[in-house]
Backbone as numpy.savetxt, mean C-alpha at the origin, in Angstrom:
# Nx Ny Nz CAx CAy CAz Cx Cy Cz
35.04 -16.28 -42.61 34.80 -15.57 -41.35 33.34 -15.73 -40.95
33.14 -16.29 -39.77 31.77 -16.52 -39.31 31.27 -15.34 -38.50
30.04 -15.03 -38.72 29.45 -13.91 -37.97 28.83 -14.44 -36.68
28.93 -13.62 -35.66 28.35 -14.01 -34.37 26.83 -13.94 -34.45
26.15 -14.80 -33.72 24.68 -14.78 -33.75 24.16 -13.47 -33.20
23.00 -13.03 -33.70 22.43 -11.77 -33.21 22.05 -11.90 -31.74
22.13 -10.83 -31.01 21.75 -10.88 -29.58 20.28 -11.23 -29.44
19.92 -11.92 -28.37 18.51 -12.29 -28.19 17.64 -11.06 -28.01
16.41 -11.17 -28.49 15.47 -10.07 -28.34 15.07 -9.93 -26.87
14.88 -8.71 -26.40 14.46 -8.55 -25.01 13.08 -9.16 -24.78
12.92 -9.78 -23.63 11.63 -10.37 -23.30 10.71 -9.28 -22.78
9.55 -9.10 -23.39 8.65 -8.05 -22.92 8.15 -8.36 -21.51
8.07 -7.35 -20.70 7.58 -7.52 -19.34 6.29 -6.73 -19.16
5.40 -7.29 -18.37 4.13 -6.63 -18.09 4.28 -5.80 -16.82
4.00 -4.50 -16.87 4.13 -3.69 -15.67 3.24 -4.23 -14.55
3.73 -4.16 -13.36 2.94 -4.62 -12.23 1.70 -3.75 -12.08
0.54 -4.35 -11.81 -0.68 -3.55 -11.59 -0.62 -2.73 -10.32
0.40 -2.95 -9.49 0.55 -2.16 -8.27 1.25 -0.82 -8.50
1.99 -0.71 -9.60 2.85 0.45 -9.79 2.10 1.65 -10.37
2.56 2.84 -9.95 2.12 4.12 -10.52 0.62 4.35 -10.38
0.05 3.83 -9.31 -1.35 4.06 -8.98 -1.44 4.43 -7.50
-2.38 5.27 -7.17 -2.60 5.65 -5.78 -3.67 4.77 -5.17
-3.34 4.10 -4.07 -4.26 3.20 -3.40 -4.61 3.74 -2.01
-5.80 3.36 -1.55 -6.20 3.59 -0.17 -5.92 2.32 0.62
-5.34 2.48 1.80 -4.94 1.32 2.60 -6.01 0.98 3.64
-6.29 -0.31 3.78 -7.20 -0.82 4.79 -6.54 -2.04 5.44
-7.08 -2.44 6.57 -6.67 -3.69 7.20 -7.84 -4.66 7.17
-7.52 -5.93 7.04 -8.53 -6.96 6.81 -8.32 -8.09 7.81
-9.36 -8.44 8.55 -9.26 -9.58 9.46 -9.23 -10.88 8.64
-8.75 -11.99 9.23 -8.62 -13.24 8.46 -9.93 -13.68 7.80
-9.80 -14.20 6.60 -10.96 -14.63 5.82 -11.29 -16.09 6.16
-12.55 -16.35 6.45 -12.99 -17.70 6.84 -13.60 -18.43 5.65
-13.17 -19.66 5.47 -13.79 -20.54 4.47 -14.08 -21.87 5.15
-15.30 -22.41 5.02 -15.65 -23.67 5.67 -14.78 -24.82 5.18
-14.64 -25.84 6.01 -13.80 -26.99 5.67 -14.32 -27.72 4.44
-15.62 -27.62 4.19 -16.22 -28.36 3.08 -15.99 -27.72 1.73
-15.44 -26.49 1.71 -15.25 -25.79 0.45 -13.80 -25.90 -0.02
-13.59 -25.57 -1.30 -12.24 -25.56 -1.86 -11.43 -24.43 -1.22
-10.13 -24.64 -0.96 -9.31 -23.56 -0.39 -9.42 -22.27 -1.19
-9.29 -21.16 -0.50 -9.50 -19.85 -1.13 -8.48 -19.57 -2.22
-7.20 -19.81 -1.94 -6.15 -19.39 -2.86 -5.92 -20.42 -3.96
-6.96 -20.70 -4.71 -6.89 -21.53 -5.91 -7.63 -20.81 -7.02
-7.23 -21.05 -8.24 -7.85 -20.35 -9.37 -9.33 -20.68 -9.48
-9.71 -21.93 -9.20 -11.11 -22.32 -9.31 -11.98 -21.53 -8.34
-11.52 -21.40 -7.10 -12.30 -20.66 -6.10 -12.37 -19.18 -6.45
-11.25 -18.60 -6.85 -11.25 -17.18 -7.20 -12.13 -16.89 -8.40
-12.14 -17.78 -9.37 -13.01 -17.61 -10.54 -14.47 -17.61 -10.13
-14.83 -18.48 -9.21 -16.22 -18.53 -8.74 -16.61 -17.23 -8.04
-15.71 -16.69 -7.22 -16.02 -15.43 -6.53 -16.06 -14.26 -7.52
-15.22 -14.28 -8.53 -15.26 -13.23 -9.55 -16.62 -13.24 -10.25
-17.11 -14.43 -10.54 -18.41 -14.55 -11.21 -19.54 -14.06 -10.31
-19.46 -14.40 -9.03 -20.50 -13.98 -8.10 -20.51 -12.46 -7.91
-19.32 -11.86 -7.77 -19.25 -10.40 -7.64 -19.72 -9.72 -8.92
-19.37 -10.29 -10.06 -19.83 -9.76 -11.34 -21.35 -9.71 -11.39
-21.99 -10.78 -10.95 -23.45 -10.83 -10.97 -24.05 -9.78 -10.04
-23.41 -9.56 -8.88 -23.91 -8.55 -7.95 -23.79 -7.16 -8.57
-22.64 -6.87 -9.17 -22.44 -5.55 -9.77 -23.35 -5.35 -10.97
-23.58 -6.39 -11.74 -24.53 -6.28 -12.86 -25.93 -6.01 -12.33
-26.24 -6.57 -11.17 -27.57 -6.39 -10.60 -27.79 -5.04 -9.97
-26.74 -4.22 -9.87 -26.91 -2.89 -9.28 -27.55 -1.90 -10.25
-27.80 -2.31 -11.47 -28.49 -1.45 -12.43 -29.82 -2.11 -12.76
-30.93 -1.46 -12.42 -32.26 -2.01 -12.64 -33.10 -0.98 -13.37
-33.50 -1.34 -14.60 -34.33 -0.44 -15.41 -33.70 0.94 -15.54
-32.39 0.93 -15.77 -31.69 2.18 -16.01 -31.32 2.96 -14.78
-31.69 2.47 -13.58 -31.38 3.17 -12.33 -30.38 2.33 -11.56
-29.29 2.95 -11.14 -28.27 2.24 -10.39 -28.71 2.10 -8.94
-28.79 0.88 -8.45 -29.20 0.61 -7.08 -28.15 -0.26 -6.43
-28.28 -0.43 -5.11 -27.38 -1.32 -4.40 -26.07 -0.68 -3.98
-25.82 0.56 -4.36 -24.61 1.26 -3.95 -24.96 2.31 -2.91
-24.05 2.54 -2.00 -24.28 3.48 -0.91 -24.44 4.88 -1.46
-25.60 5.49 -1.24 -25.86 6.84 -1.72 -26.23 7.76 -0.57
-25.64 7.52 0.60 -26.01 8.25 1.81 -25.23 9.55 1.98
-24.35 9.89 1.05 -23.55 11.10 1.21 -23.34 11.74 -0.15
-22.91 13.01 -0.11 -22.63 13.71 -1.37 -21.46 13.05 -2.08
-20.48 12.54 -1.30 -19.35 11.85 -1.93 -19.82 10.62 -2.67
-20.76 9.86 -2.06 -21.29 8.67 -2.72 -22.03 9.05 -3.99
-22.75 10.17 -3.97 -23.45 10.60 -5.18 -22.45 10.91 -6.29
-21.35 11.56 -5.95 -20.31 11.82 -6.94 -19.73 10.52 -7.47
-19.49 9.56 -6.56 -18.98 8.25 -6.98 -19.93 7.58 -7.94
-21.22 7.64 -7.63 -22.20 6.99 -8.50 -22.22 7.62 -9.88
-22.05 8.95 -9.94 -21.99 9.60 -11.25 -20.75 9.14 -12.02
-19.65 8.96 -11.30 -18.44 8.45 -11.95 -18.67 7.06 -12.51
-19.36 6.21 -11.76 -19.64 4.86 -12.24 -20.58 4.88 -13.43
-21.53 5.80 -13.43 -22.43 5.90 -14.57 -21.67 6.30 -15.83
-20.71 7.20 -15.68 -19.90 7.61 -16.83 -18.95 6.49 -17.26
-18.68 5.54 -16.38 -17.76 4.45 -16.72 -18.37 3.49 -17.73
-19.67 3.53 -17.91 -20.31 2.66 -18.90 -20.69 1.31 -18.31
-20.92 0.36 -19.20 -21.37 -0.96 -18.79 -20.23 -1.76 -18.18
-20.58 -2.66 -17.28 -19.59 -3.55 -16.69 -19.13 -4.56 -17.73
-17.83 -4.69 -17.91 -17.26 -5.58 -18.92 -16.78 -6.89 -18.29
-15.98 -6.79 -17.23 -15.39 -8.01 -16.68 -14.99 -7.79 -15.23
-15.11 -8.85 -14.44 -14.60 -8.89 -13.08 -13.68 -10.09 -12.97
-12.48 -9.90 -12.45 -11.54 -11.01 -12.31 -10.92 -11.01 -10.93
-10.75 -12.21 -10.38 -9.98 -12.44 -9.17 -8.84 -13.37 -9.56
-7.61 -12.93 -9.39 -6.47 -13.77 -9.77 -5.43 -13.80 -8.66
-4.65 -14.85 -8.63 -3.56 -14.95 -7.68 -2.46 -13.97 -8.06
-1.90 -13.32 -7.06 -0.87 -12.31 -7.30 0.38 -12.66 -6.50
1.53 -12.47 -7.13 2.80 -12.70 -6.43 3.80 -11.66 -6.89
4.54 -11.08 -5.96 5.63 -10.18 -6.30 6.91 -10.76 -5.75
7.99 -10.53 -6.47 9.28 -11.06 -6.06 10.00 -10.07 -5.18
11.14 -10.51 -4.66 11.90 -9.68 -3.73 12.36 -8.39 -4.38
12.81 -8.44 -5.62 13.47 -7.29 -6.21 12.58 -6.38 -7.01
11.27 -6.64 -7.00 10.38 -5.79 -7.77 9.08 -5.65 -7.03
8.30 -4.65 -7.45 7.04 -4.40 -6.76 6.04 -5.47 -7.07
6.04 -6.02 -8.24 5.08 -7.05 -8.56 5.52 -7.83 -9.75
5.38 -9.15 -9.65 5.78 -9.98 -10.76 4.68 -10.12 -11.78
3.49 -10.46 -11.32 2.39 -10.64 -12.23 1.40 -11.60 -11.64
0.28 -11.81 -12.33 -0.75 -12.68 -11.84 -0.39 -14.12 -12.13
-0.69 -14.97 -11.17 -0.35 -16.38 -11.26 -1.63 -17.16 -11.40
-1.86 -17.77 -12.54 -3.11 -18.46 -12.80 -2.95 -19.96 -12.84
-1.93 -20.52 -12.22 -1.73 -21.95 -12.32 -2.48 -22.73 -11.26
-3.19 -22.01 -10.37 -4.01 -22.68 -9.38 -3.24 -23.24 -8.21
-1.98 -22.96 -8.10 -1.19 -23.51 -7.01 -1.05 -22.54 -5.84
-1.74 -21.43 -5.87 -1.74 -20.53 -4.73 -0.77 -19.39 -4.84
0.08 -19.38 -5.86 1.01 -18.26 -6.02 2.15 -18.36 -5.05
3.28 -17.83 -5.44 4.45 -17.91 -4.57 5.45 -16.85 -4.93
6.43 -16.72 -4.08 7.46 -15.73 -4.31 8.31 -16.16 -5.50
8.63 -15.19 -6.35 9.34 -15.52 -7.57 10.67 -16.19 -7.34
11.40 -15.82 -6.28 12.70 -16.40 -6.05 12.73 -17.37 -4.90
11.56 -17.63 -4.31 11.45 -18.64 -3.29 12.09 -18.28 -1.97
12.47 -17.03 -1.75 13.14 -16.69 -0.51 12.22 -16.03 0.50
10.93 -16.01 0.19 9.97 -15.46 1.14 10.06 -13.97 1.31
10.61 -13.24 0.35 10.83 -11.83 0.51 9.77 -10.96 -0.16
8.85 -11.57 -0.92 7.88 -10.78 -1.63 6.54 -10.74 -0.92
5.50 -10.37 -1.66 4.14 -10.40 -1.15 3.29 -11.22 -2.11
2.29 -11.89 -1.56 1.37 -12.66 -2.38 -0.04 -12.37 -1.94
-1.00 -12.78 -2.75 -2.39 -12.57 -2.37 -3.31 -12.65 -3.56
-4.33 -11.79 -3.53 -5.39 -11.79 -4.53 -5.46 -10.42 -5.19
-5.55 -10.42 -6.51 -5.73 -9.20 -7.28 -7.16 -9.21 -7.84
-7.94 -8.20 -7.47 -9.32 -8.06 -7.95 -9.37 -6.92 -8.93
-9.85 -7.21 -10.13 -9.97 -6.19 -11.18 -11.42 -6.09 -11.61
-11.94 -4.85 -11.63 -13.32 -4.59 -12.05 -13.25 -3.62 -13.21
-13.60 -4.09 -14.39 -13.40 -3.32 -15.62 -14.75 -2.92 -16.21
-14.92 -1.62 -16.41 -16.07 -1.06 -17.11 -15.63 -0.63 -18.50
-16.56 -0.16 -19.29 -16.23 0.25 -20.65 -15.19 1.36 -20.68
-15.28 2.31 -19.74 -14.40 3.48 -19.78 -13.56 3.65 -18.52
-13.51 2.66 -17.67 -12.73 2.79 -16.43 -12.38 1.40 -15.91
-11.28 1.35 -15.18 -10.84 0.10 -14.56 -10.51 0.38 -13.10
-11.06 -0.43 -12.21 -10.83 -0.30 -10.79 -10.17 -1.58 -10.28
-9.40 -1.44 -9.22 -8.61 -2.59 -8.78 -8.48 -2.61 -7.27
-8.23 -3.80 -6.74 -8.00 -3.99 -5.31 -7.04 -5.16 -5.12
-6.35 -5.14 -3.99 -5.42 -6.22 -3.65 -5.66 -6.64 -2.21
-5.62 -7.95 -1.97 -5.60 -8.52 -0.63 -4.25 -9.22 -0.51
-3.39 -8.72 0.38 -1.99 -9.14 0.35 -1.49 -9.64 1.69
-0.48 -10.51 1.62 0.26 -10.96 2.78 1.73 -11.09 2.37
2.61 -11.09 3.36 4.02 -11.21 3.06 4.53 -12.58 3.49
5.78 -12.88 3.08 6.48 -14.10 3.47 5.59 -15.32 3.34
5.37 -15.82 2.12 4.45 -16.93 1.91 4.73 -18.13 2.79
6.00 -18.45 3.01 6.32 -19.63 3.82 5.80 -19.47 5.24
6.05 -18.31 5.85 5.60 -18.11 7.22 4.09 -18.07 7.31
3.45 -17.39 6.35 2.01 -17.30 6.38 1.36 -18.66 6.17
1.94 -19.48 5.28 1.40 -20.80 5.08 1.45 -21.61 6.37
2.54 -21.44 7.14 2.65 -22.14 8.41 1.58 -21.65 9.38
1.32 -20.33 9.36 0.28 -19.82 10.24 -1.09 -20.33 9.84
-1.35 -20.41 8.53 -2.64 -20.88 8.07 -2.88 -22.33 8.49
-1.82 -23.14 8.58 -1.98 -24.53 8.96 -2.48 -24.66 10.39
-2.24 -23.65 11.23 -2.76 -23.69 12.59 -4.27 -23.69 12.60
-4.89 -23.04 11.66 -6.34 -23.05 11.49 -6.62 -22.94 10.00
-6.73 -24.07 9.31 -6.83 -24.04 7.85 -8.10 -23.38 7.33
-9.07 -23.11 8.22 -10.29 -22.44 7.77 -10.13 -20.94 7.62
-9.01 -20.40 8.07 -8.78 -18.96 7.99 -7.57 -18.67 7.11
-7.70 -17.66 6.26 -6.60 -17.20 5.41 -6.28 -15.76 5.77
-5.04 -15.52 6.19 -4.64 -14.18 6.60 -4.15 -13.40 5.39
-4.88 -12.34 5.03 -4.49 -11.40 3.97 -4.71 -10.00 4.54
-3.86 -9.55 5.46 -4.18 -8.38 6.28 -4.20 -7.04 5.54
-3.43 -6.91 4.45 -3.37 -5.62 3.75 -4.37 -5.61 2.60
-5.28 -4.64 2.65 -6.33 -4.50 1.65 -6.14 -3.14 0.99
-5.75 -3.13 -0.28 -5.54 -1.90 -1.05 -6.67 -1.74 -2.05
-7.22 -0.54 -2.14 -8.30 -0.30 -3.09 -8.01 0.94 -3.92
-8.40 0.88 -5.16 -8.37 2.03 -6.07 -9.69 2.03 -6.82
-10.69 2.61 -6.20 -12.05 2.61 -6.76 -12.90 3.60 -5.98
-14.05 4.01 -6.52 -14.94 4.92 -5.78 -15.40 4.30 -4.47
-15.76 5.15 -3.53 -16.14 4.65 -2.21 -17.36 3.73 -2.27
-18.32 4.07 -3.11 -19.52 3.24 -3.21 -19.18 1.84 -3.71
-18.23 1.74 -4.64 -17.82 0.43 -5.14 -17.00 -0.30 -4.07
-16.17 0.44 -3.33 -15.45 -0.17 -2.21 -16.42 -0.74 -1.19
-17.51 0.00 -0.92 -18.51 -0.47 0.03 -19.15 -1.77 -0.44
-19.44 -1.86 -1.73 -20.02 -3.09 -2.27 -19.04 -4.25 -2.14
-17.76 -4.00 -2.43 -16.75 -5.05 -2.34 -16.55 -5.50 -0.89
-16.46 -4.55 0.04 -16.26 -4.94 1.44 -17.48 -5.69 1.98
-18.67 -5.32 1.53 -19.86 -6.06 1.94 -19.81 -7.49 1.43
-19.31 -7.67 0.20 -19.17 -9.01 -0.34 -18.18 -9.84 0.49
-17.05 -9.24 0.82 -16.05 -9.95 1.61 -16.60 -10.31 2.99
-17.34 -9.39 3.61 -17.91 -9.66 4.93 -18.93 -10.77 4.87
-19.74 -10.79 3.82 -20.81 -11.79 3.70 -20.25 -13.17 3.42
-19.26 -13.27 2.54 -18.78 -14.57 2.09 -17.62 -15.11 2.92
-16.90 -14.24 3.65 -15.72 -14.70 4.38 -15.74 -14.32 5.85
-16.84 -13.74 6.32 -16.96 -13.36 7.73 -15.75 -12.53 8.17
-15.34 -11.60 7.32 -14.20 -10.74 7.62 -14.67 -9.30 7.79
-13.84 -8.49 8.36 -14.16 -7.08 8.56 -13.02 -6.22 8.03
-13.38 -5.08 7.51 -12.42 -4.14 6.94 -12.36 -2.90 7.83
-11.16 -2.45 8.13 -10.98 -1.23 8.91 -9.97 -0.32 8.25
-10.01 0.96 8.61 -9.06 1.93 8.07 -7.65 1.60 8.57
-6.67 1.87 7.74 -5.27 1.65 8.10 -4.53 2.97 7.97
-4.43 3.70 9.08 -3.67 4.94 9.09 -2.19 4.61 9.26
-1.35 5.50 8.78 0.10 5.31 8.86 0.68 6.41 9.74
1.06 6.09 10.98 1.52 7.13 11.92 2.88 7.70 11.54
3.22 8.79 12.20 4.48 9.49 11.90 5.68 8.57 12.03
5.72 7.75 13.09 6.88 6.88 13.30 7.04 5.90 12.15
5.94 5.38 11.64 6.01 4.45 10.52 6.55 5.15 9.27
6.04 6.34 8.99 6.47 7.08 7.80 7.96 7.40 7.85
8.44 7.87 8.99 9.86 8.21 9.11 10.74 6.97 9.05
10.26 5.87 9.62 11.04 4.63 9.56 11.20 4.15 8.13
10.12 4.23 7.34 10.21 3.81 5.94 11.13 4.74 5.15
11.10 6.02 5.46 11.99 6.95 4.77 13.45 6.65 5.11
13.73 6.40 6.37 15.10 6.05 6.75 15.56 4.78 6.05
14.66 3.80 5.92 15.03 2.56 5.24 15.37 2.81 3.78
14.65 3.74 3.15 14.92 4.05 1.75 16.27 4.75 1.59
16.73 5.43 2.64 18.00 6.16 2.58 19.15 5.36 3.18
18.96 4.08 3.37 19.96 3.27 4.06 21.17 2.89 3.21
21.10 2.88 1.86 22.28 2.50 1.08 23.47 3.40 1.39
24.68 3.01 0.94 25.86 3.86 1.17 25.63 5.28 0.65
26.19 6.24 1.36 25.94 7.64 1.01 26.34 7.95 -0.42
27.38 7.31 -0.91 27.84 7.59 -2.27 26.83 7.14 -3.31
25.90 6.24 -2.93 24.94 5.72 -3.91 23.59 6.42 -3.82
23.43 7.34 -2.86 22.12 7.92 -2.65 21.69 8.85 -3.76
22.62 9.65 -4.29 22.22 10.70 -5.23 21.66 10.14 -6.52
22.16 8.98 -6.97 21.76 8.48 -8.27 20.31 8.01 -8.33
19.84 7.12 -7.41 18.49 6.58 -7.59 17.39 7.48 -7.05
17.72 8.41 -6.17 16.68 9.16 -5.49 16.28 10.42 -6.24
15.01 10.76 -6.05 14.56 12.09 -6.44 14.64 12.96 -5.18
14.08 14.17 -5.28 13.98 14.98 -4.08 13.16 14.24 -3.03
13.48 14.47 -1.78 12.74 13.86 -0.68 11.77 14.89 -0.12
10.51 14.50 0.05 9.47 15.38 0.57 8.99 14.85 1.92
8.92 15.74 2.90 8.32 15.42 4.19 7.29 16.51 4.48
6.05 16.10 4.66 4.99 17.06 4.97 4.64 16.97 6.45
4.64 18.12 7.11 4.28 18.19 8.53 2.87 18.76 8.66
2.11 18.17 9.56 0.75 18.64 9.83 0.64 19.08 11.28
-0.16 20.12 11.49 -0.31 20.68 12.82 -1.75 20.51 13.29
-1.89 20.19 14.57 -3.21 20.20 15.17 -3.72 21.64 15.23
-5.04 21.78 15.31 -5.62 23.12 15.28 -5.06 24.00 16.39
-4.84 23.41 17.56 -4.35 24.21 18.70 -2.91 24.65 18.51
-2.16 23.93 17.65 -0.75 24.25 17.48 -0.48 25.19 16.30
-1.46 25.40 15.47 -1.24 26.21 14.28 -1.14 27.69 14.65
-0.07 28.33 14.22 0.10 29.76 14.49 -0.98 30.57 13.80
-1.38 30.12 12.61 -2.49 30.74 11.89 -3.46 29.64 11.51
-4.77 29.87 11.66 -5.74 28.81 11.39 -5.61 28.21 10.00
-5.20 29.01 9.02 -5.10 28.52 7.65 -3.84 27.70 7.41
-2.88 27.78 8.32 -1.60 27.07 8.14 -1.69 25.74 8.87
-2.07 24.72 8.14 -2.22 23.39 8.75 -1.13 22.42 8.33
-0.42 22.73 7.26 0.65 21.84 6.79 1.84 22.66 6.31
3.01 22.04 6.38 4.23 22.62 5.82 4.96 21.51 5.07
5.26 21.74 3.81 6.01 20.78 3.00 7.48 21.16 3.00
8.33 20.22 3.38 9.77 20.42 3.38 10.37 19.51 2.32
11.03 20.10 1.33 11.64 19.34 0.24 13.15 19.41 0.35
13.78 18.26 0.39 15.24 18.18 0.43 15.72 17.78 -0.95
16.43 18.65 -1.67 16.92 18.29 -3.01 17.76 17.03 -2.97
17.70 16.27 -4.03 18.40 14.98 -4.06 19.89 15.11 -3.79
20.48 16.22 -4.24 21.93 16.38 -4.03 22.26 16.68 -2.56
21.27 17.03 -1.75 21.51 17.32 -0.33 21.17 16.15 0.58
20.55 15.11 0.04 20.11 14.00 0.89 21.29 13.33 1.58
22.36 13.05 0.83 23.53 12.40 1.42 24.15 13.27 2.50
24.14 14.58 2.29 24.72 15.46 3.30 23.89 15.45 4.58
22.57 15.39 4.44 21.71 15.29 5.63 22.00 14.01 6.39
22.13 12.89 5.66 22.41 11.62 6.32 23.75 11.65 7.04
24.77 12.24 6.40 26.09 12.33 7.03 26.04 13.22 8.28
25.30 14.33 8.19 25.17 15.21 9.35 24.47 14.49 10.50
23.44 13.70 10.17 22.72 12.98 11.20 23.59 11.95 11.90
24.47 11.29 11.15 25.39 10.33 11.78 26.34 11.03 12.73
26.79 12.22 12.34 27.67 12.98 13.23 26.94 13.40 14.50
25.67 13.80 14.36 24.89 14.17 15.53 24.68 12.98 16.46
24.42 11.81 15.86 24.22 10.62 16.66 25.44 10.24 17.47
26.61 10.44 16.88 27.85 10.13 17.61 28.10 11.12 18.72
27.45 12.30 18.63 27.65 13.30 19.67 26.99 12.95 20.98
25.99 12.06 20.95 25.38 11.61 22.19 24.51 12.64 22.88
24.00 13.62 22.16 23.12 14.62 22.76 21.80 13.95 23.15
21.40 14.05 24.41 20.20 13.36 24.88 18.95 13.87 24.18
18.85 15.20 24.03 17.66 15.75 23.37 17.56 15.26 21.94
18.70 15.25 21.24 18.68 14.78 19.86 18.37 13.29 19.80
18.81 12.53 20.80 18.56 11.09 20.81 17.08 10.79 20.93
16.30 11.73 21.50 14.87 11.51 21.63 14.19 11.39 20.27
14.75 12.04 19.27 14.18 11.96 17.94 14.36 10.55 17.38
15.37 9.86 17.82 15.66 8.52 17.32 17.09 8.45 16.83
17.54 7.25 16.59 18.91 7.07 16.13 19.02 7.18 14.62
17.91 7.37 13.92 17.94 7.47 12.47 18.65 8.74 12.05
19.70 8.65 11.25 20.51 9.84 10.95 19.76 10.91 10.17
18.97 10.53 9.16 18.28 11.54 8.38 17.29 12.30 9.24
16.57 11.60 10.12 15.61 12.25 11.00 16.30 13.20 11.97
17.45 12.79 12.50 18.21 13.66 13.39 18.61 14.96 12.70
19.14 14.84 11.49 19.58 16.04 10.77 18.39 16.92 10.39
17.28 16.30 10.00 16.10 17.07 9.64 15.55 17.82 10.85
15.53 17.16 12.00 15.05 17.82 13.22 15.91 19.03 13.56
17.22 18.89 13.44 18.11 20.02 13.73 17.89 21.16 12.74
17.75 20.81 11.47 17.56 21.84 10.44 16.27 22.62 10.69
15.18 21.91 10.98 13.89 22.57 11.19 13.92 23.45 12.43
14.56 22.97 13.49 14.64 23.77 14.71 15.47 25.03 14.50
16.53 24.92 13.70 17.43 26.06 13.49 16.86 27.09 12.53
16.28 26.62 11.43 15.88 27.53 10.35 14.38 27.87 10.35
13.55 27.03 10.94 12.10 27.29 10.94 11.52 27.41 12.34
12.36 27.24 13.37 11.87 27.22 14.76 10.74 26.21 14.90
10.86 25.09 14.23 9.83 24.05 14.24 10.37 22.83 14.98
9.71 22.47 16.07 10.10 21.30 16.85 9.27 20.11 16.36
9.87 19.23 15.57 9.11 18.11 15.02 8.80 17.05 16.08
9.35 17.22 17.29 9.04 16.29 18.38 7.81 16.73 19.16
7.29 17.93 18.89 6.14 18.44 19.63 4.94 17.53 19.40
4.16 17.32 20.48 3.03 16.39 20.39 1.96 16.84 19.41
1.92 18.13 19.10 0.91 18.64 18.16 1.42 18.68 16.72
2.65 18.22 16.51 3.23 18.20 15.16 3.36 16.75 14.71
2.83 16.45 13.56 2.90 15.09 13.04 3.37 15.09 11.59
3.80 13.94 11.13 4.20 13.78 9.73 3.00 13.29 8.95
2.61 14.07 7.94 1.43 13.71 7.16 1.73 12.95 5.88
2.94 13.14 5.34 3.29 12.48 4.07 4.79 12.47 3.91
5.31 11.38 3.34 6.72 11.32 2.96 6.79 10.75 1.55
7.79 11.19 0.79 7.93 10.73 -0.59 9.39 10.73 -0.98
9.75 9.73 -1.77 11.08 9.69 -2.38 10.89 9.17 -3.80
11.93 8.75 -4.44 11.80 8.33 -5.83 11.15 6.98 -6.02
10.89 6.24 -4.93 10.35 4.90 -5.05 8.90 4.79 -4.65
8.41 5.70 -3.81 7.04 5.60 -3.32 6.61 6.93 -2.69
5.30 7.03 -2.45 4.71 8.14 -1.70 3.78 7.51 -0.67
3.94 7.88 0.61 3.10 7.36 1.68 2.41 8.52 2.38
1.10 8.40 2.58 0.32 9.42 3.27 -0.21 8.90 4.58
-0.13 9.72 5.62 -0.54 9.28 6.94 -2.00 8.91 7.04
-2.86 9.51 6.18 -4.28 9.21 6.23 -4.62 7.86 5.60
-3.61 7.19 5.07 -3.84 5.88 4.48 -3.87 5.91 2.97
-2.88 6.53 2.37 -2.75 6.57 0.91 -1.33 6.17 0.54
-1.19 5.39 -0.52 0.13 4.93 -0.93 0.19 4.89 -2.45
1.32 5.35 -2.98 1.60 5.25 -4.41 2.98 4.63 -4.55
3.04 3.51 -5.26 4.29 2.78 -5.43 4.86 3.06 -6.81
6.12 3.46 -6.84 6.83 3.71 -8.08 7.84 2.60 -8.28
8.57 2.63 -9.35 9.53 1.56 -9.61 10.80 1.78 -8.81
11.30 0.73 -8.19 12.52 0.85 -7.42 12.71 -0.34 -6.52
13.94 -0.56 -6.10 14.25 -1.71 -5.29 13.63 -1.67 -3.91
13.22 -0.49 -3.42 12.65 -0.40 -2.08 11.16 -0.62 -2.01
10.50 -0.83 -3.16 9.05 -0.98 -3.17 8.62 -2.24 -2.44
9.31 -3.36 -2.69 8.94 -4.61 -2.04 9.07 -4.48 -0.53
10.10 -3.77 -0.06 10.28 -3.58 1.38 9.12 -2.79 1.97
8.66 -1.75 1.26 7.53 -0.95 1.75 6.27 -1.80 1.80
6.06 -2.64 0.79 4.88 -3.50 0.78 4.88 -4.44 1.98
6.03 -5.04 2.27 6.11 -5.94 3.41 5.84 -5.19 4.71
6.35 -3.96 4.81 6.12 -3.17 6.02 4.63 -2.82 6.16
3.98 -2.51 5.05 2.54 -2.22 5.10 1.74 -3.45 5.52
2.12 -4.62 5.00 1.44 -5.85 5.40 1.62 -6.08 6.90
2.83 -5.88 7.38 3.10 -6.08 8.80 2.31 -5.10 9.65
2.26 -3.85 9.20 1.49 -2.84 9.92 0.01 -3.20 9.94
-0.52 -3.67 8.83 -1.94 -4.02 8.75 -2.29 -5.18 9.67
-1.33 -6.10 9.87 -1.61 -7.28 10.66 -1.40 -7.10 12.15
-0.90 -5.93 12.57 -0.61 -5.72 13.99 -1.90 -5.69 14.82
-2.00 -6.59 15.78 -3.10 -6.57 16.74 -4.47 -6.80 16.15
-4.57 -7.52 15.04 -5.88 -7.72 14.43 -6.83 -8.48 15.36
-6.30 -9.37 16.18 -7.17 -10.17 17.03 -7.94 -9.31 18.01
-7.31 -8.22 18.46 -7.97 -7.42 19.50 -8.55 -6.12 18.99
-8.58 -5.93 17.70 -9.05 -4.66 17.14 -10.45 -4.83 16.62
-11.35 -3.92 17.03 -12.70 -3.93 16.47 -12.70 -3.26 15.12
-12.96 -4.01 14.09 -12.94 -3.46 12.75 -14.36 -3.18 12.31
-14.50 -2.07 11.61 -15.82 -1.73 11.08 -15.67 -1.11 9.74
-16.73 -1.16 8.94 -16.66 -0.59 7.59 -16.73 0.92 7.67
């Protein structure tokens, strides 16, 4: 009697550096590189920039005093103290990054070929991963674009410019300022804030709730929607936000109720949009809280589900789930909207 071979050992996977971290969102104008230089998205070029940024950051400490970082505000002073506690600078790396369609991030690609979508269908995001490691802290940033095939075609229209519109940072403001100054100096690019309006937040939430109703309860956690009020609309000055949490077991019922409302053809309800979850939420808030979420002084400040958390002020936390790649692509698209006509400033 022959025994069957043992099952293969599981292949260890490296967690994506994008997951389970809170990032600040920015938009980035196209990066310029002269025709005489090596293309940006190659390992050799990124290694050279990592070395140059490393030298700049090492130079910010002179005779025991940290210089070269923005110290014009109390926040910057706090940031500088955090950097001092982080210890000595250990390493700076710039690497090619690629995420596949079905996951938030595949991993860093160091083969020098520019990185690509794992499954070749143009559904992921690619770009540059910047890591700044101190003795006691690690800071990170991403410069990202979606649909490599389409973006490559756009780059061919002007090969001196590389479009990486979504800029994510997880680092103190003073260090962000140093990094953005480096990007502006070396690539003639500008960084601007990327706010996420109410319509964007609700659209992403509806997309996360799009699977069949019978499948919603299993993958989702509770859904959180935070509403913010303008000062003139607040009934009490101290009441500026209201958090509404929908338990996971009620999410499918909200979606079903919204579909029924949509079929009813009520014009007022249609103003909220055709999204079923939003329709049901609007009705619930109007009935039980006397809150009109369509009022011009009421906005959505944050939405969260089991896959991600998005904040209107420009904060994002990506968790594990099939919808993460979709959110990343939407953020890239949002960052790239109207860049040609937008004045960006640090």
